[in-house]
Every structure is written in structure tokens, then in C-alpha cells.
Steps between C-alpha positions, in 0.01 A plus 500: 500500500880487520655820643773677302787725609605781267871552565679822409844651557544876500748781530415869450179429308293793628395603149361152426396339826158663551371424150657154513327404825169661401492282187565187707219582742262573212565172320505266801194614695312212655790254476728375781828677433773673693761747375855459630734791432871446569667840493874498428584843638268773377594854595185658354131461595456148358428332833283784628279485191485120509385512862170657384413166341450148645866411458750315720814714480831333577859622485771313315861616510614529137786262419519568125299188423148522356430131551586528867248783538236313300548181699482691828161646403380152400623343823319765705168441321218331689399290199678248279357636175671825405454756224809712441460860383718812477390846607519634145261230374137612521241222468272566202309172513514200730269197500512379859275203422753389237774513764291276724452257210875504435573422866285190498579373150873581474644495854860452380497738203605865477251759380613765252342846493500739204671841516460811287847657521520871426817644350602807302555457126572797274354736758175304532359265763522150354398162637629149469320206661655202673418231753682436826484229769327637809251258660603181679498293817799583718525139615637414155664816364718795592711768331860471382755754362596831659356706209224425246406225739318193373264248657661159543383170649636428846582143398675608179238345271384660174224758544168493318310818418144607427382846393252667733232763427689775677621817330717768659604839369878525554639853502846421640678590175312825451687715752731795446839440340662558839278236664565251221874562520506443876302176460723381215819573692369304799391211278823494300712478813311188607488352149876540453554335836290204385675493162836466674374182667308373192681630190316259268143598591338662191210627711736731688631644172140554393415688819811719467399576142152594619643724767714695254210506254291685758785751534514542119862384508480305174871416483499317833157350430634357173805360674305311765220387268765374259679309775176336606415397146831319458342208687276232352161624618138392460309753282180407683628658823354845559827652619680373190243670276537822698879478473490454121258789453690725740824424318344576164362838606827596669686425175254717307538786750877484449467503121651152470249407230703241311575317824130500582429352156673182619178434691388340173703200620269450799175591325365145493554457874345828615244612239210354699430828682379836371778669696782330312330529160442873557866535598604327178290749308691786661833328429414465131380860490822634653698297247318658207284198420145644503326211324637243745410738783144535369464123492607469865281787620199347325578164660528665843142628471376143453589405860218520754729599787834663568712555809583858405189712466441578133751253356213327319292813431600866484881460485514288182203689353677833554815372334301369203357849476849650497612265222197586288550871561863481382388301194249774415188303593365784711136389516604152616735656754221719638270198533768309689583793729132535588492134604764578765251677724662728756858394422671840501750444214207408273306807608807712424526357148130558436537861612806547277326352196194714559723806516675400177167468319396841628 
């Protein structure tokens, strides 16, 4: 059985590190693994808590470069095969046998793991799901870029990816506003530094848009999303889809409804996901076009999956309920609201309608 090193970088992660490491130990029992923790300057109890677990703890002097820290942890590993995790990513499921199969069948591929990303939306915990490159052989790959680092082939060749049966619960975007602001300010400083050197990289504009989105600064998010979308981009790329959707929601938050309606011009290219179709429903609704909105919401419910939790279920269903309620179809609205389960806005409407009938 091929041994694996789980490589992690940390700084002031005392609120995450114990749960994070406990989940690793639970899901890797009986398999040859090691955990390498490269700490970049914690001033809290991160290292003390980590020392209670079977972890190799190393110090890395922070040089404002995430790839440098990642690559240091990889270089210090005892094994060539490495799984990269962050302290705010708790393993929910991990098929270690599948990793062994991947090692033997795809020695020069990169494995992608699935993440459930928590974030606050309208006062509620929401989730969007993505995949990220995290499992590879260090003889062929390393990290590049000082922020939002990416796995690249050492010889410069094109990378090939395969999805792995590994799911982590990512709570890094679910902190306090102060924590999110501090993280965004750190990230933005590095992103702007990279943008100065690579002013024509749409991915950097996307990441800046995401950063300001987290801070609920819709004006700046719109600016950077818009800059990124000026380039000729492949709609199949996950980050491009996220950029389009983020831009659309930022426009709606700012009340720039007519501008958002221009998304009709890219409908053919992006209407292959529930997330975009649901967004189009909201755009039509905000522009006073309820019938077109209803059509999009209904279409969104036909998708089996969505990146944003509820974009193919309770979000479009709730909005169809709202449209029917406004049109006077109260019984239909009630039926639709009930289909939304525990979605709080739907529960609020049901309570209000019950009170009206009383």
C-alpha cells in the first residue's frame, strides 16, 4: 500500500485545528499516512493543540507567498504522494481505497476533492459546492502563485484531473465580519500585487470580485467581475461560471436591474446550470417580468444538481410561490411554500398567510 502525506499550512487556527485533525485521524485509520503541518507564525495555541495528535510540526517563516508555504510542506513530507488540506476543511468522507486505486492507475494525474463551502446569505448559513485540486505526486507537480495558489506541472505540461470520492466541509467563509475583513484585506494586498505583474489575467479579477463579494461590497465586486468578463472566456470553466453568477447577484443587490437584464445576451452560453437559470429568474422578477421569471424558476427545478444549495430546489420554488401569491393564487403559493421545507423565508410566508386567514 502506497503511503500518503497529508500536508497542511497553518496560522492561528486554534478554533479549527483540533476538529480538523480529529477528522483526519478518524477517516484514515489503518492506512499508512503522515500529517505534516507547516506553521507560518501562529501566536495562539495552534501548535500546542496539534502536538496532541500524530503530527510533524514544522515552522515556516511567512514571506507573503502561499505557494512557498505549500511547497515547503510538500518538500518536507516523507512521501511523494500528497493530499493538501486546510485547517478549516473538515473531512466528511474519504475513500482511502479509491486513493490507492488512483495512485496506481493515474500516476501523473491530479485528484480533485469536493468542498461544501459555507457562507452567509441573507442572514442564513448557505452552501455552495465546488471541486479543487488537492491530490498528486510531488515528483510531477507543485504550487504556483502567491495567493489562490494553483497546482501546476513541474515541466510546464497541461494537467489532467480526476474527481475523487473525498468530501470536506469548508467553514473558512463562515467567520465573523471582522475575521472575513482581515482575510480579505490580506488576500487583496497579494492579489493586487499579482495584478500589477499580470494585468491581463481574468482569474485575478475574478478572485478580487470574490473577495469583495464576501465583504458585501457590491460596487467593488461588480467592478472586478466586470473587468474579468471583458475577456474571451470559456463558459465551461468553473471560475467563469462563478464570476458570471457573482456579477449578476451583485448587480441585483445594487438595484441595477436593467443592466442585469443584459445577461439575456449570454443565456445560451451559461444556461446549462441551475445556478445561472435561477439567477435569470431573479433578474426577470426584479425587472417586473413574472411570467419569464416563472419559466426560469421552473426550469431550474429540472436540474439534478446545483453548486449553490437550493438553486435547483427551494430557492426557485419559493420564488414561484411568491409570484403565485402576488397573482392571487394563494392555494398554489401555499403548496409551493410547503415544498421548501425548512427554508425560513418560506416558513415566514406560510405563517403570514395563516395569520391573514385567521
